[in-house]
C-alpha positions in Angstrom: 137.4 126.6 84.3 133.9 125.2 85.3 131.7 124.1 82.3 128.0 124.0 82.5 126.3 120.7 82.4 124.7 119.8 79.0 121.3 120.7 78.5 118.8 117.9 77.8 116.8 118.1 74.4 113.7 116.5 72.6 114.8 113.1 73.1 115.3 113.2 76.6 112.0 114.9 77.4 110.2 112.4 75.1 112.0 109.5 77.1 110.5 111.0 80.1 107.3 110.7 78.8 107.9 107.3 78.0 109.1 106.7 81.8 106.0 108.3 83.2 103.8 105.6 81.8 105.0 102.6 83.7 105.6 105.0 87.0 101.9 106.0 86.8 100.9 102.5 86.5 103.1 101.0 89.4 101.5 103.9 91.5 98.0 103.2 90.4 98.4 99.6 91.2 98.5 100.1 94.8 94.8 101.2 94.7 93.7 99.5 91.7 91.7 96.7 93.3 89.4 99.0 95.6 86.3 98.2 93.1 87.3 94.9 91.9 87.1 93.0 95.1 83.3 92.0 94.9 83.9 90.9 91.5 87.0 88.7 92.4 85.1 87.4 95.6 82.3 86.3 93.5 84.6 84.8 90.8 87.4 83.1 92.9 85.8 82.8 96.3 89.0 83.5 98.2 88.9 82.8 101.8 89.4 85.8 104.3 93.1 85.7 104.7 93.5 85.0 100.9 91.3 88.4 100.0 94.0 90.1 102.5 97.0 88.7 100.6 95.1 89.9 97.3 95.5 93.5 98.6 98.6 93.3 100.6 101.1 91.3 98.7 101.9 93.8 96.0 102.8 96.5 98.4 104.7 94.3 100.9 106.8 93.1 98.0 107.6 96.3 96.6 108.8 97.7 99.8 111.0 94.9 100.7 112.8 94.8 97.4 113.2 98.4 96.8 116.8 98.8 98.2 117.6 95.5 96.1 116.5 96.8 93.2 118.2 100.2 93.2 121.4 98.5 94.0 120.9 95.9 91.3 120.1 98.6 88.8 123.7 100.6 89.6 125.3 97.3 89.2 123.9 95.6 85.7 122.4 99.0 84.4 119.4 100.8 85.0 117.7 100.5 81.7 118.6 97.0 81.6 116.8 96.5 85.0 114.0 98.9 83.8 113.1 96.6 80.6 113.4 93.6 82.8 111.0 94.9 85.2 108.7 96.0 82.5 108.6 92.6 80.9 107.8 90.9 84.2 105.2 93.6 85.2 103.4 93.0 81.8 103.5 89.1 82.1 102.4 89.2 85.6 99.5 91.7 84.4 98.2 89.3 82.1 98.4 86.5 84.7 96.5 88.4 87.1 93.7 89.2 84.5 93.2 85.6 83.7 93.6 84.0 87.2 91.6 81.2 87.7 92.3 81.0 91.5 93.1 83.0 94.4 96.4 81.6 95.0 97.3 82.3 91.2 96.2 85.9 91.5 98.3 86.3 94.8 101.2 85.0 92.9 100.5 87.2 90.0 100.5 90.4 92.5 103.7 89.2 94.0 105.5 89.2 90.7 103.8 92.5 90.1 105.5 94.0 93.3 108.8 92.6 91.9 108.3 94.4 89.0 107.1 97.6 90.6 110.3 97.2 92.8 112.4 97.6 89.9 110.5 100.2 87.8 110.2 102.9 90.9 113.9 103.5 91.4 115.0 103.1 88.0 112.8 105.8 86.7 114.1 108.1 89.2 117.9 107.1 88.9 117.4 107.4 84.9 115.7 111.1 85.3 119.2 111.9 87.7 121.3 110.7 84.5 119.4 112.1 81.8 119.1 115.6 83.0 122.1 116.8 84.3 121.1 120.7 84.1 120.0 121.5 87.5 117.0 123.6 86.5 115.8 120.5 84.0 116.4 118.2 86.6 114.6 119.9 89.0 111.3 120.3 86.7 111.7 116.8 85.7 111.7 115.2 89.2 108.5 117.8 89.7 107.1 116.1 87.0 107.9 112.6 88.3 106.6 113.3 91.8 103.4 114.7 90.5 102.5 111.5 88.4 103.4 109.7 91.4 101.5 110.9 93.7 98.1 111.5 91.1 98.7 107.7 90.3 97.3 106.4 93.6 93.9 108.4 93.2 93.6 107.7 89.5 94.1 103.9 90.3 90.8 103.6 92.1 88.5 105.7 89.6 90.0 103.8 86.9 89.3 100.5 88.8 85.5 101.7 89.0 84.9 102.3 85.7 86.5 99.5 84.3 84.6 97.1 86.6 81.4 98.9 85.7 82.2 98.1 82.0 84.2 95.2 81.8 85.0 92.4 83.9 87.7 92.5 86.7 90.6 91.3 85.0 90.6 94.4 82.8 92.0 96.3 85.7 95.5 94.3 85.2 95.0 94.4 81.2 95.5 98.4 80.8 98.9 97.6 82.2 100.1 95.8 78.8 99.9 98.6 76.2 102.1 100.8 78.3 104.7 98.1 78.9 104.7 97.3 75.5 105.4 100.9 74.4 108.2 101.0 77.3 109.7 97.8 76.0 109.8 99.2 72.2 110.9 102.7 72.8 112.8 102.4 75.9 116.1 100.9 74.0 115.7 103.8 71.3 115.3 106.6 73.9 116.9 105.6 77.2 120.4 106.1 77.8 122.4 103.2 79.7 123.9 104.1 83.0 125.4 102.1 85.8 128.3 102.2 88.3 131.4 101.1 86.2 133.1 99.8 89.5 130.4 98.5 91.8 132.1 95.6 93.6 130.5 92.2 94.3 126.9 92.0 94.9 126.5 91.5 98.8 123.8 88.5 98.8 123.5 88.5 102.4 122.3 92.3 102.6 119.1 91.0 100.5 117.3 89.0 103.0 118.4 91.6 105.7 117.0 94.3 103.8 113.7 92.7 103.5 113.5 91.6 107.0 114.4 94.9 108.0 111.3 96.8 106.3 108.7 94.1 105.8 107.9 93.4 109.6 107.9 97.2 110.3 105.5 97.9 107.1 103.4 95.4 108.3 103.1 96.1 111.6 102.5 100.0 111.2 99.5 99.0 108.7 98.1 96.6 110.7 98.2 99.0 113.7 96.4 101.5 111.6 93.5 99.1 110.3 93.0 96.8 113.5 94.2 99.0 116.4 96.6 97.8 119.4 97.9 94.5 119.3 101.0 92.9 120.8 101.6 90.8 118.1 102.1 93.9 115.3 104.4 95.6 118.3 106.7 92.6 118.1 106.5 92.8 114.3 107.8 96.4 114.5 110.5 95.5 117.0 111.7 92.5 115.1 112.3 94.5 112.0 113.9 97.4 113.8 116.3 94.7 115.2 116.9 93.5 111.6 117.5 97.2 110.5 120.3 97.4 113.0 121.8 94.3 111.7 121.4 95.5 108.1 123.0 99.0 109.0 125.9 97.1 110.6 126.4 95.1 107.5 126.7 98.2 105.2 129.1 99.5 107.3 131.4 96.6 107.7 131.0 95.1 104.4 133.8 95.7 101.5 130.8 96.2 98.9 127.7 97.2 100.6 124.2 97.2 99.1 123.8 100.7 100.2 127.1 102.7 100.6 127.3 104.7 104.0 129.0 107.1 101.8 125.6 108.2 100.5 124.7 110.0 104.2 127.7 111.8 103.8 126.6 113.6 100.8 125.8 117.3 101.6 122.0 117.3 101.9 121.2 113.7 101.4 120.5 112.8 105.0 118.0 115.7 105.9 116.5 115.2 102.5 115.8 111.7 103.5 114.4 112.5 106.9 112.0 115.3 105.7 110.9 113.3 102.7 109.7 110.3 105.2 107.8 113.1 107.2 106.3 114.5 104.2 105.0 110.9 103.4 103.8 110.5 107.1 101.6 113.8 106.3 100.3 112.7 103.1 99.4 109.1 103.6 98.0 110.0 107.3 95.3 112.1 105.7 94.2 109.7 103.4 93.2 107.1 106.2 90.7 109.8 107.4 89.3 111.2 104.0 88.5 108.1 102.0 86.2 107.1 105.3 84.6 110.5 105.3 83.6 110.7 101.9 82.0 107.4 101.9 80.9 106.8 105.7 80.1 110.5 107.0 78.9 111.9 103.5 77.2 108.7 102.5 79.0 108.7 98.9 79.4 105.5 96.9 82.9 104.2 96.4 82.9 105.3 92.9 81.5 108.7 93.7 83.9 109.1 96.5 86.8 108.1 94.0 85.6 110.8 91.3 85.5 113.6 94.4 88.6 112.8 95.5 90.4 113.5 91.8 89.4 117.1 92.3 92.4 117.9 94.8 94.9 116.6 92.2 94.5 119.7 90.2 96.7 121.5 92.7 99.1 118.8 92.5 99.7 119.4 88.8 100.8 122.8 89.4 102.7 122.6 92.8 106.1 121.0 91.7 106.5 123.4 88.7 105.8 126.5 90.4 108.3 125.1 93.2 111.3 124.8 90.8 110.6 128.0 89.0 110.9 129.7 92.5 114.2 128.0 93.1 115.7 128.9 89.5 114.5 132.5 90.3 116.9 132.5 93.3 114.6 131.7 96.2 116.6 129.4 98.5 115.5 125.8 98.4 115.4 125.9 102.3 112.5 128.6 101.9 110.6 126.6 99.6 110.5 123.1 101.3 109.8 125.2 104.4 106.8 126.8 102.6 105.7 123.6 101.4 105.5 122.1 104.8 103.5 125.1 106.0 101.0 124.8 103.2 100.6 121.0 104.0 100.1 122.1 107.5 97.6 124.8 106.5 95.8 122.1 104.6 95.5 119.9 107.9 94.3 123.3 109.5 91.3 123.4 107.2 90.8 119.8 107.8 90.4 120.5 111.5 87.2 123.0 110.8 85.4 120.5 109.0 82.0 119.1 110.4 79.9 116.3 109.3 78.9 118.1 105.9 81.9 119.8 104.8 82.5 118.0 101.3 84.1 121.3 99.8 85.9 122.1 103.0 87.3 118.5 103.1 88.3 118.5 99.2 89.8 122.2 99.7 92.0 120.9 102.7 93.3 117.8 100.7 94.0 119.8 97.9 96.2 122.2 99.9 97.7 119.5 101.5 98.7 117.5 98.7 99.9 120.6 96.7 102.4 121.4 99.7 103.6 117.5 100.1 104.2 117.6 96.5 106.3 120.8 96.8 108.3 119.4 99.7 108.9 115.8 97.8 110.1 117.5 94.4 112.5 119.6 96.0 113.6 117.2 98.5 114.0 114.6 95.9 116.0 117.0 93.6 118.1 117.9 96.5 118.8 113.9 97.6 119.7 113.0 94.0 121.9 116.0 93.3 123.9 115.2 96.5 124.6 111.4 95.6 127.0 110.5 93.4 125.6 109.9 90.1 126.9 106.2 90.0 124.9 105.3 93.0 121.8 107.4 91.9 119.7 103.8 92.0 120.5 103.0 95.8 119.8 106.7 96.6 116.3 106.5 94.7 115.6 103.3 96.5 116.3 104.8 99.8 114.2 107.8 99.1 111.4 105.4 98.1 111.8 102.9 100.8 111.5 106.0 103.2 108.3 107.0 101.6 106.7 103.7 102.3 107.7 103.9 106.1 106.7 107.2 106.1 103.1 106.5 104.7 102.8 103.3 106.8 103.7 105.5 110.0 101.3 108.3 109.3 98.6 105.9 108.7 99.1 104.2 111.9 99.9 107.0 114.1 97.2 109.2 113.0 94.8 106.7 112.7 95.5 105.6 116.5 94.8 109.2 117.6 91.5 109.7 115.4 90.6 105.9 116.7 91.4 107.0 120.5 89.1 110.3 120.0 86.3 108.3 118.2 85.9 105.8 121.0 85.8 108.6 123.6 83.0 110.4 121.8 81.0 107.2 121.5 78.3 107.0 124.1 79.2 104.5 126.5 76.1 102.5 126.5 76.5 101.8 122.5 77.3 98.2 121.3 80.7 97.0 121.4 81.3 97.0 117.5 79.7 100.5 117.3 82.6 101.6 119.8 85.4 100.3 117.9 84.7 101.6 114.3 82.8 103.8 112.2 82.2 100.8 109.8 80.9 98.9 112.7 78.6 101.6 114.1 76.9 102.0 110.9 76.4 98.1 110.3 74.8 98.2 114.0 72.8 101.2 113.0 71.2 99.7 110.4 69.7 97.0 112.3 68.5 99.1 114.8 64.7 100.6 114.4 64.0 104.1 113.6 65.2 106.7 115.8 67.5 104.4 117.6 69.4 103.7 114.5 69.6 107.2 113.3 70.9 108.4 116.7 73.6 105.9 116.7 74.8 106.6 113.3 74.4 110.5 113.7 76.8 109.9 117.0 79.3 107.5 115.3 79.7 110.0 112.3 80.2 112.9 115.0 82.6 111.1 116.7 84.7 110.1 113.9 84.8 113.8 112.5 85.9 114.7 116.2 88.7 112.0 115.7 89.7 113.3 112.2 90.0 116.9 113.4 92.0 115.7 116.2 94.2 113.9 114.2 94.5 116.8 111.9 95.5 119.3 114.5 98.6 116.8 115.5 99.6 116.3 111.9 99.9 120.2 111.6 101.6 120.6 114.4 104.3 118.0 113.2 104.2 119.7 109.9 105.3 123.2 111.4 107.7 121.4 113.2 109.1 119.7 110.0 109.0 123.4 108.6 111.2 124.8 111.3 113.5 121.7 110.7 113.7 122.4 107.0 114.3 126.2 107.8 117.2 125.6 110.0 118.8 122.4 108.2 118.7 123.4 104.6 119.6 126.8 104.6 123.5 125.9 104.8 123.2 123.4 102.0 124.6 124.5 98.6 124.6 121.3 96.3 127.1 121.6 93.5 125.5 121.7 90.0 126.9 117.9 89.4 127.8 115.8 92.3 131.1 114.2 92.2 131.3 110.7 91.1 133.3 108.1 93.1 135.1 107.1 89.7 135.6 110.4 88.0 138.0 108.4 85.4 134.7 106.3 84.1 132.8 109.2 83.2 132.0 107.6 79.8 129.9 105.0 81.4 128.1 107.5 83.4 127.2 109.7 80.4 123.3 110.0 79.8 124.2 109.6 76.1 126.3 106.6 76.6 125.4 103.2 76.2 
């Protein structure tokens, strides 16, 4: 006789609200420095290399440690690791706010990345253990996905507002109240959960996972930012070689960091692959739309950030609507397929944009984001439902790592298409810097007299918009293909209400109410 899983009550939903605070801040920290850079440069006087590291070290450390921290949380306890990470994140935020040198700020940002790597997979894993009822879990994961997506856009806006009224360190101090609240309420509201029989922690897998992820992420991001360079191709190749070694280690180790059994879960692998594709679509668009708002339409950085908040309105309703459809009997395969098609339609709208299409671009971003959030929320629920509950941390970390990889790949691939079309559309007699990037063209145009400068700027804006349209068409086609794969690959998947654990006799250790 089967019994329905227990439903979450007020305590679990309150705990989810507490978990949303660190998640929001971790996602905001990706973009929180956008408007603080001039102030930081004037105060700390970093070199060009140091300024790049101030920006990039957070994301690199976070991406490199996600798998390690997800596996560690399964072993020592997800609540324990979450609270340790919150304390580290808060301390690093304080250090960053009052840093008196570029080196100190870089170190603080690195510690923030370590803290972020503990917070992201543990929050998702705790959602998995607190919400055992499928309908409630789908709703909770939908909220998790929406907060994660909205945080990146909100970070840049908050940065602009704070820097305008306070000093640059204030962008880090906003983390402290949320982390303090988590440290106070977490032990009371959050359940402890871990794998009761985790085996030994495989230390060799830690450097292997980092050297598999970091060179690939670095190479893809640099290709997107600077274009083709053999150095970045070599970096990606090295990362892939270490990825092969990492996979081999997981297959042969007696106690792997990432158990191969996860991929035998019904639905986990397709969910992981399709989620990576959805991240490709989301971040690929960001490469163009931020430049479009600022360099094509001439908005200031703060104006562009404020306008970019409008599409977030659709994000807030997309995931709950998707969850309701599944609960009312619509097959998940159809919902995910529909989400990919909605996202493809968003790219289709973007492909219609001209050089003065603010509302069309904003609508395209909103439709695209809504479709991606539908896909991500459903695929996250599918992946976590397919994984044994004692390995929820490892499963969450794989999803997050796939998201980082897909986002970097989207920016690199679509950015390369856009750049190629931009260069093709520029006049052959334009100065070399103008033929490389839109920013370079506008800088050159500002130095030219009268109509010559205006003509170059107009040509550059049109060429960039052509590149954006071409990349949008390519992305739309990819998402249509993904929709077909989702329709074909997910229809046969029926996830049990509660995935079997590998240690059924230790159920008490995994219970959301057990500590």
